[in-house]
C-alpha positions in Angstrom: 78.2 245.0 -38.1 75.9 244.9 -35.1 74.1 247.9 -36.3 73.6 246.4 -39.8 72.3 243.2 -38.2 69.8 245.2 -36.2 68.7 247.0 -39.3 68.2 243.8 -41.1 66.3 242.3 -38.2 64.0 245.3 -38.1 63.4 245.2 -41.9 62.7 241.4 -41.7 60.0 241.7 -39.1 58.2 244.2 -41.4 58.4 241.8 -44.3 60.7 244.3 -46.1 63.6 241.9 -46.6 61.4 239.4 -48.4 60.1 242.0 -50.8 63.6 243.2 -51.4 64.7 239.7 -52.3 61.7 239.3 -54.6 61.9 242.7 -56.3 65.6 243.9 -56.0 65.4 246.4 -58.9 62.6 248.3 -57.1 64.8 248.9 -54.0 68.2 249.4 -55.6 67.9 253.2 -55.7 67.2 253.2 -51.9 70.4 251.4 -51.0 72.8 252.0 -53.9 74.0 255.6 -54.3 73.8 257.0 -57.8 74.8 260.7 -58.2 71.9 262.7 -59.6 73.1 264.6 -62.7 73.6 268.2 -61.6 71.8 270.8 -63.6 70.2 274.2 -62.8 66.7 272.8 -62.9 67.5 269.9 -60.5 69.1 272.3 -58.1 66.3 274.8 -58.3 63.9 271.9 -57.6 65.6 271.3 -54.3 65.5 274.9 -53.1 62.8 276.0 -50.8 62.1 279.7 -50.2 59.9 281.0 -47.4 56.2 281.1 -48.1 55.9 284.8 -47.0 58.5 287.1 -48.4 58.7 290.9 -48.7 59.1 292.5 -52.2 62.9 292.9 -51.7 63.2 289.2 -50.6 61.3 288.1 -53.6 63.7 290.1 -55.7 66.7 288.5 -54.0 65.1 285.0 -54.6 64.8 286.0 -58.3 68.5 286.9 -58.3 69.3 283.5 -56.8 67.2 281.8 -59.5 68.9 283.7 -62.3 72.3 283.0 -60.8 71.7 279.3 -60.7 70.2 279.2 -64.2 73.3 281.0 -65.6 75.9 279.1 -63.5 78.5 276.7 -64.8 78.6 273.2 -63.6 81.6 274.0 -61.4 79.7 276.9 -59.9 76.7 274.7 -59.1 79.1 272.2 -57.4 80.6 275.1 -55.4 77.1 276.3 -54.4 76.1 272.8 -53.2 79.4 272.4 -51.3 78.8 275.8 -49.7 75.2 275.0 -48.6 75.4 271.2 -48.0 79.1 270.2 -47.7 78.6 267.9 -50.7 78.9 268.4 -54.4 75.8 266.4 -55.4 72.3 266.0 -54.3 71.2 262.7 -52.9 68.9 260.4 -55.0 65.1 260.6 -54.7 65.1 264.3 -54.1 65.6 263.8 -50.4 67.6 267.0 -50.1 65.9 270.3 -49.5 68.0 273.5 -49.5 66.3 276.1 -47.5 66.7 279.8 -48.2 66.5 282.2 -45.2 66.6 286.0 -45.2 68.0 288.3 -42.6 68.9 291.9 -42.1 72.6 291.2 -42.0 74.8 292.1 -45.0 76.6 288.8 -45.2 75.8 285.5 -47.0 76.4 282.4 -44.9 75.3 278.8 -44.8 74.6 276.0 -42.4 75.7 272.8 -44.0 74.2 270.7 -41.1 70.8 272.3 -41.7 71.3 272.7 -45.5 70.4 276.4 -45.3 71.7 279.4 -47.0 71.1 282.8 -45.3 70.9 285.8 -47.6 70.6 289.5 -46.9 67.0 290.7 -47.4 68.0 293.1 -50.1 70.8 293.9 -52.7 71.3 297.0 -54.8 71.0 295.0 -58.0 71.6 291.6 -59.6 75.3 292.3 -60.3 76.1 293.0 -56.7 74.2 289.9 -55.6 76.1 287.7 -58.1 79.5 289.2 -57.2 78.7 288.6 -53.5 77.6 285.1 -54.0 80.6 284.3 -56.2 82.9 285.6 -53.5 81.6 283.1 -50.9 81.5 280.2 -53.4 85.0 280.6 -54.8 87.2 278.0 -53.1 90.3 279.5 -51.6 93.6 278.1 -50.5 92.7 278.2 -46.8 89.4 278.3 -45.0 88.6 281.2 -42.7 89.7 279.3 -39.6 93.1 278.1 -40.8 96.2 279.7 -39.3 
């Protein structure tokens, strides 16, 4: 409660509380969570690829785009869970999912940083999709369970 009181006091000194009271509908989306409908286009809008990519990395980025465009809703949720730890994107497009490339042959993610690390190259789209499906498919136990 102390933290909320401090937040309220800070917003009051900026005149924010008065504006919120006067125009509540304008501020509702900031403070009331509403799940953004999950669709391929929304998810692709949140993905950020590196500005400079090699030809093989551009090819892999294309494979990722195709994978997302062709994915079921459950697969999209699994993808978000794998990369962010949540099954939905926050409102207002505040989430950015960063794609990183490396010379390793494994796909991994950092949920804290909202990053997915992909190998710089794949033999073809089918191998890419199979590899990504393998890491996205929920299993009975996580890798660190006994």
